[in-house]
C-alpha positions as CSV (number, residue, x, y, z in Angstrom):
1,X,-3.9,10.9,-9.9
2,X,-6.5,13.8,-9.6
3,X,-7.7,15.8,-6.7
4,X,-10.4,18.4,-7.6
5,X,-9.3,17.9,-11.0
6,X,-5.4,18.5,-10.3
7,X,-2.8,15.9,-10.8
8,X,-1.6,15.1,-7.0
9,X,0.7,12.8,-5.2
10,X,0.4,12.1,-1.7
11,X,4.0,13.0,-0.9
12,X,6.0,16.2,-2.3
13,X,9.6,16.9,-1.6
14,X,10.6,20.3,-0.7
15,X,14.3,19.7,-1.2
16,X,15.2,23.4,-1.4
17,X,13.8,23.8,2.3
18,X,14.9,20.5,3.5
19,X,11.6,19.2,4.2
20,X,8.7,17.2,2.6
21,X,4.7,17.8,2.5
22,X,2.4,14.7,3.0
23,X,-1.1,14.2,2.8
24,X,-2.3,13.6,6.5
25,X,-4.2,10.3,5.6
26,X,-5.7,10.2,9.2
27,X,-7.7,13.3,8.5
28,X,-9.2,11.7,5.4
29,X,-11.9,11.3,3.9
30,X,-13.3,14.2,5.9
31,X,-10.4,16.8,5.2
32,X,-7.6,17.3,2.8
33,X,-4.8,18.3,5.0
34,X,-0.9,18.6,3.9
35,X,1.8,18.1,6.7
36,X,5.0,19.6,6.6
37,X,7.8,17.3,8.0
38,X,11.2,18.6,8.3
39,X,12.9,16.2,11.0
40,X,13.5,12.4,11.2
41,X,11.3,12.0,14.3
42,X,8.4,13.6,12.2
43,X,8.9,11.2,9.5
44,X,8.8,8.4,12.0
45,X,5.8,9.6,13.6
46,X,3.9,9.8,10.2
47,X,4.7,6.3,9.4
48,X,3.7,4.6,12.7
49,X,0.9,7.0,13.2
50,X,-0.2,6.2,9.6
51,X,-0.4,9.6,8.5
52,X,1.3,8.1,5.6
53,X,0.3,4.3,5.0
54,X,0.5,1.8,2.1
55,X,3.6,-0.3,1.8
56,X,5.3,1.6,-1.2
57,X,4.3,5.1,0.3
58,X,5.9,4.0,3.3
59,X,9.2,3.0,1.9
60,X,9.5,6.4,-0.2
61,X,8.7,8.3,2.8
62,X,11.5,6.5,4.9
63,X,13.9,7.2,2.0
64,X,13.4,10.9,2.3
65,X,13.3,10.5,6.5
66,X,17.0,9.6,6.0
67,X,17.7,12.6,3.9
68,X,16.2,14.7,6.7
69,X,18.2,13.1,9.1
70,X,21.5,13.9,7.5
71,X,20.7,17.5,7.0
72,X,22.9,18.7,9.8
73,X,25.1,15.6,10.2
74,X,26.2,13.1,7.7
75,X,28.2,10.9,10.0
76,X,28.0,7.1,10.3
77,X,26.3,7.4,13.8
78,X,23.4,9.6,12.3
79,X,22.9,7.4,9.3
80,X,22.7,4.2,11.6
81,X,20.4,6.0,14.0
82,X,18.3,7.1,11.3
83,X,17.9,3.5,9.7
84,X,17.2,2.1,13.1
85,X,14.6,4.7,14.0
86,X,12.6,4.5,10.6
87,X,13.2,0.7,10.5
88,X,11.4,0.2,13.7
89,X,8.1,2.0,12.6
90,X,6.2,-0.7,11.0
91,X,7.1,-4.4,11.2
92,X,5.2,-6.3,8.2
93,X,5.6,-3.7,5.2
94,X,8.8,-5.0,3.6
95,X,9.0,-1.8,1.3
96,X,10.1,0.0,4.4
97,X,13.2,-2.3,4.9
98,X,13.9,-2.7,1.2
99,X,14.0,1.3,0.9
100,X,16.3,1.6,4.0
101,X,18.5,-1.2,2.7
102,X,18.9,0.7,-0.4
103,X,19.5,4.0,1.0
104,X,22.3,2.5,3.4
105,X,24.0,0.9,0.4
106,X,24.0,4.1,-1.5
107,X,25.0,6.1,1.1
108,X,27.5,4.3,3.5
109,X,30.4,4.4,0.7
110,X,30.1,8.1,0.1
111,X,32.3,10.8,2.1
112,X,30.2,12.3,4.9
113,X,29.8,15.6,3.1
114,X,28.4,14.3,0.1
115,X,25.7,12.1,2.1
116,X,22.5,14.6,2.4
117,X,22.5,15.6,-1.3
118,X,23.0,12.0,-2.5
119,X,20.1,10.9,0.1
120,X,17.8,13.4,-1.5
121,X,18.8,11.9,-4.9
122,X,18.2,8.6,-4.2
123,X,14.8,9.2,-2.4
124,X,13.6,10.9,-5.6
125,X,15.0,7.9,-7.6
126,X,12.8,5.4,-5.1
127,X,9.8,7.6,-5.7
128,X,9.8,7.9,-9.5
129,X,10.6,4.3,-9.8
130,X,7.4,3.5,-7.8
131,X,5.5,5.6,-10.1
132,X,6.8,4.0,-13.4
133,X,6.3,0.4,-11.8
134,X,2.6,1.1,-10.7
135,X,1.8,2.4,-14.0
136,X,3.2,-0.7,-15.5
137,X,1.5,-2.7,-13.0
138,X,-1.8,-1.1,-14.3
139,X,-1.2,-2.1,-17.9
140,X,-0.2,-5.6,-17.0
141,X,-3.2,-6.2,-15.0
142,X,-5.3,-4.5,-17.6
143,X,-4.1,-7.0,-20.4
144,X,-4.8,-10.1,-17.8
145,X,-8.4,-8.9,-17.5
146,X,-9.0,-8.6,-21.1
147,X,-11.0,-11.6,-21.5
148,X,-12.9,-11.0,-18.3
149,X,-14.0,-7.7,-19.4
150,X,-15.0,-8.8,-23.1
151,X,-16.7,-11.8,-21.5
152,X,-18.7,-9.4,-19.3
153,X,-19.4,-7.2,-22.0
154,X,-21.0,-4.8,-19.6
155,X,-19.7,-3.1,-16.6
156,X,-16.7,-4.8,-15.2
157,X,-17.3,-5.2,-11.4
158,X,-14.0,-5.3,-9.2
159,X,-13.6,-5.4,-5.5
160,X,-10.8,-4.4,-3.6
161,X,-10.0,-4.4,0.3
162,X,-8.0,-1.9,2.3
163,X,-6.6,1.0,0.1
164,X,-3.9,0.0,-2.5
165,X,-4.4,3.3,-4.6
166,X,-2.2,6.2,-5.3
167,X,-2.7,7.4,-1.7
168,X,-0.8,4.2,-0.7
169,X,1.9,4.7,-3.2
170,X,3.7,7.5,-4.9
171,X,1.2,7.5,-7.8
172,X,-1.3,5.4,-9.8
173,X,-1.4,2.6,-6.8
174,X,-0.9,-0.9,-7.3
175,X,-4.6,-2.9,-7.2
176,X,-6.2,0.3,-8.2
177,X,-3.7,1.1,-11.0
178,X,-5.4,-1.3,-13.6
179,X,-8.9,0.2,-12.3
180,X,-7.9,3.8,-13.3
181,X,-6.4,2.6,-16.3
182,X,-9.6,0.7,-17.4
183,X,-11.5,4.1,-16.3
184,X,-9.2,6.3,-18.3
185,X,-9.6,3.9,-21.3
186,X,-13.1,4.2,-21.5
187,X,-13.9,0.6,-20.4
188,X,-16.9,0.7,-18.0
189,X,-15.9,-0.2,-14.5
190,X,-17.5,-0.2,-11.0
191,X,-15.4,-0.8,-7.9
192,X,-16.9,-2.6,-4.7
193,X,-15.0,-1.0,-2.1
194,X,-14.8,-3.0,1.3
195,X,-14.5,-0.5,4.2
196,X,-11.6,-2.6,5.9
197,X,-12.1,-2.3,9.7
198,X,-10.7,-1.1,12.2
199,X,-8.9,1.6,10.6
200,X,-11.4,2.0,7.4
201,X,-8.7,2.5,4.5
202,X,-11.7,1.7,2.4
203,X,-13.1,4.8,2.8
204,X,-9.8,6.4,1.5
205,X,-10.3,4.2,-1.6
206,X,-13.8,5.6,-2.0
207,X,-12.5,9.1,-1.5
208,X,-9.6,8.9,-4.1
209,X,-12.2,6.8,-6.6
210,X,-14.5,9.8,-6.4
211,X,-12.0,12.3,-6.8
212,X,-10.8,10.9,-10.1
213,X,-14.6,10.1,-11.3
214,X,-14.3,6.1,-11.1
215,X,-18.2,4.8,-10.1
216,X,-17.8,2.9,-6.9
217,X,-19.9,1.6,-4.1
218,X,-18.7,1.4,-0.3
219,X,-19.6,-2.0,1.4
220,X,-19.4,-3.4,5.0
221,X,-16.6,-5.8,5.0
222,X,-19.1,-8.5,6.0
223,X,-21.1,-7.9,2.9
224,X,-18.4,-9.0,0.7
225,X,-19.2,-12.9,0.8
226,X,-22.8,-12.0,0.1
227,X,-21.9,-10.2,-3.3
228,X,-19.2,-12.6,-4.5
229,X,-22.0,-15.2,-3.9
230,X,-24.5,-13.6,-5.9
231,X,-22.4,-13.1,-8.8
232,X,-22.0,-9.3,-8.7
233,X,-18.2,-9.4,-8.7
234,X,-16.1,-10.4,-11.9
235,X,-12.7,-10.1,-10.0
236,X,-11.0,-9.3,-6.7
237,X,-7.8,-7.4,-6.7
238,X,-5.7,-6.3,-3.4
239,X,-2.1,-5.1,-2.9
240,X,0.2,-6.3,-0.4
241,X,2.4,-5.3,2.4
242,X,4.8,-8.2,2.0
243,X,5.0,-11.4,-0.6
244,X,7.1,-14.3,0.6
245,X,9.4,-16.2,-1.8
246,X,6.8,-19.0,-2.3
247,X,3.8,-16.8,-3.1
248,X,2.3,-16.5,0.0
249,X,0.8,-12.9,0.7
250,X,0.6,-10.4,3.6
251,X,-1.9,-7.8,3.3
252,X,-4.4,-5.9,5.4
253,X,-6.4,-8.1,7.8
254,X,-9.7,-9.5,6.2
255,X,-7.9,-10.4,2.9
256,X,-7.8,-13.7,3.7
257,X,-11.5,-14.3,4.2
258,X,-11.9,-12.6,0.5
259,X,-9.7,-15.0,-0.9
260,X,-11.5,-17.9,0.6
261,X,-14.8,-16.6,-0.6
262,X,-13.4,-16.0,-4.0
263,X,-12.1,-19.6,-4.2
264,X,-15.5,-20.9,-3.1
265,X,-17.4,-19.0,-5.9
266,X,-14.8,-19.3,-8.6
267,X,-13.9,-15.6,-8.9
268,X,-10.4,-14.8,-9.6
269,X,-8.3,-13.3,-6.8
270,X,-5.2,-11.1,-7.8
271,X,-2.4,-9.4,-5.8
272,X,-0.6,-6.6,-7.2
273,X,2.7,-5.4,-5.9
274,X,6.1,-3.8,-7.1
275,X,9.2,-5.5,-6.8
276,X,9.7,-3.5,-3.3
277,X,7.0,-5.9,-1.8
278,X,8.5,-9.2,-2.6
279,X,10.8,-10.6,0.0
280,X,12.7,-13.4,-1.7
281,X,14.5,-13.8,1.8
282,X,11.3,-14.8,3.4
283,X,10.5,-18.6,2.7
284,X,6.7,-18.5,3.4
285,X,3.8,-16.8,5.0
286,X,4.3,-18.2,8.4
287,X,7.9,-16.1,8.7
288,X,6.1,-13.2,7.9
289,X,5.8,-10.9,10.9
290,X,2.4,-9.6,11.8
291,X,2.2,-6.2,13.3
292,X,-0.3,-6.1,16.3
293,X,-1.7,-2.5,16.7
294,X,-3.3,-0.4,19.6
295,X,-6.4,-1.5,21.2
296,X,-8.1,1.7,20.8
297,X,-8.2,1.3,17.2
298,X,-11.1,-1.2,17.9
299,X,-12.4,0.7,21.1
300,X,-12.8,4.0,19.6
301,X,-14.6,5.1,16.4
302,X,-13.5,8.1,14.4
303,X,-15.6,10.6,12.7
304,X,-17.2,13.9,12.5
305,X,-19.2,15.4,15.3
306,X,-22.2,17.7,15.0
307,X,-20.2,20.7,14.6
308,X,-18.2,18.7,11.5
309,X,-15.2,18.6,13.7
310,X,-13.0,15.3,14.1
311,X,-13.8,13.5,16.9
312,X,-13.6,9.9,18.7
313,X,-16.5,8.0,19.8
314,X,-16.0,5.3,22.5
315,X,-17.7,1.9,21.7
316,X,-15.9,-0.3,24.2
317,X,-14.7,0.3,27.7
318,X,-11.0,1.6,28.0
319,X,-10.1,-1.8,29.6
320,X,-12.0,-4.0,27.3
321,X,-9.8,-6.9,26.1
322,X,-9.2,-6.6,22.3
323,X,-6.9,-8.1,19.8
324,X,-6.0,-6.2,16.7
325,X,-3.7,-7.7,14.1
326,X,-3.2,-5.5,11.2
327,X,-2.5,-8.2,8.8
328,X,-3.3,-12.1,7.7
329,X,-1.4,-14.0,5.4
330,X,-3.3,-15.5,2.1
331,X,-1.7,-18.7,0.7
332,X,-0.5,-18.5,-2.7
333,X,-2.7,-21.4,-3.7
334,X,-5.9,-18.8,-3.4
335,X,-4.0,-16.3,-5.6
336,X,-4.9,-16.5,-9.3
337,X,-1.8,-14.6,-10.0
338,X,0.4,-12.0,-8.7
339,X,1.0,-9.0,-10.9
340,X,4.4,-6.9,-10.9
341,X,5.9,-4.3,-13.1
342,X,7.6,-7.2,-14.8
343,X,4.1,-8.8,-15.7
344,X,2.2,-11.6,-14.1
345,X,2.8,-14.9,-12.5
346,X,1.4,-17.8,-10.4
347,X,1.8,-17.2,-6.7
348,X,4.3,-19.7,-6.5
349,X,8.2,-20.0,-6.0
350,X,8.4,-20.9,-9.4
351,X,6.4,-18.3,-10.8
352,X,8.2,-15.6,-8.9
353,X,11.4,-17.1,-10.1
354,X,10.3,-16.9,-13.6
355,X,9.6,-13.1,-13.4
356,X,12.9,-12.6,-11.2
357,X,15.3,-15.0,-12.1
358,X,18.3,-12.8,-11.1
359,X,16.9,-12.3,-7.4
360,X,15.8,-16.0,-6.5
361,X,18.4,-18.5,-6.1
362,X,18.3,-22.3,-6.2
363,X,16.9,-24.0,-3.4
């Protein structure tokens, strides 16, 4: 998508230099900073510290992290250590483990001398597949929304939560892909952007929508139910970090509350995600591990000081007892449809089986 009118991706491989560049998302929306990474440790830190975030982008970044690890040594021990290191960075986003499994399956059969170039090639394939899948998600969702857009016959108002745009993927985004597709097709669309505390990923959504010229309004998380009740929202769409085999969805904390408000007000609630987010080995939402992040994400507020420099403001004492779960689980019955690169389906075991009969076995 566009930054200052220039097509941009949040991850750029520098294969000839043995490095990658990422947009440091901890600097947004105040500064656009590119961070060069040339080591396994740097890649692991970028994922765990949320310099890169968003399940699909985490997976692609981890794939390149394996390539970085194999630069000097393609041994089994180095490969295993890289997979373990990267796999420990974030527990909930299954795209991470999907990408690492794919890298392992590709690289383990190869001679050690061939592993590094093969790793760069496979990571590039994972990245490009993500772009194509997200573009397809956008078109499938747009087709699904056709009746809503026609019925509204004015501005189509969509609400989001967290950031599931191109910053969270290699390009296009998941939940934002149909919004960009609608905007680019000339359909008048407006986005209600939930700020998504405590990490405020909604600010990233607002930033990238502004860069692409999509009309939007940022709201406090707690304003969402009020707007839904007032009839100011035609649909809610979110991404996902893991979708269980029965259609339960793990996404950024606060998603479940929006799904409940949608159900109470008769507003469709959609989830958009590529194949790599589907975990067919996970039976239901209760089996999804939920990441508990550092308490200082609640105790401190990040912004700019009077000199326009990044700064932290303490809003709670350092010893204040806080809980900071990063995700919640929305049961499938609250989801109108799951939208993937293959199309849309009910959020159920049967619905996912219909889209992916080759991957869901018999009960």
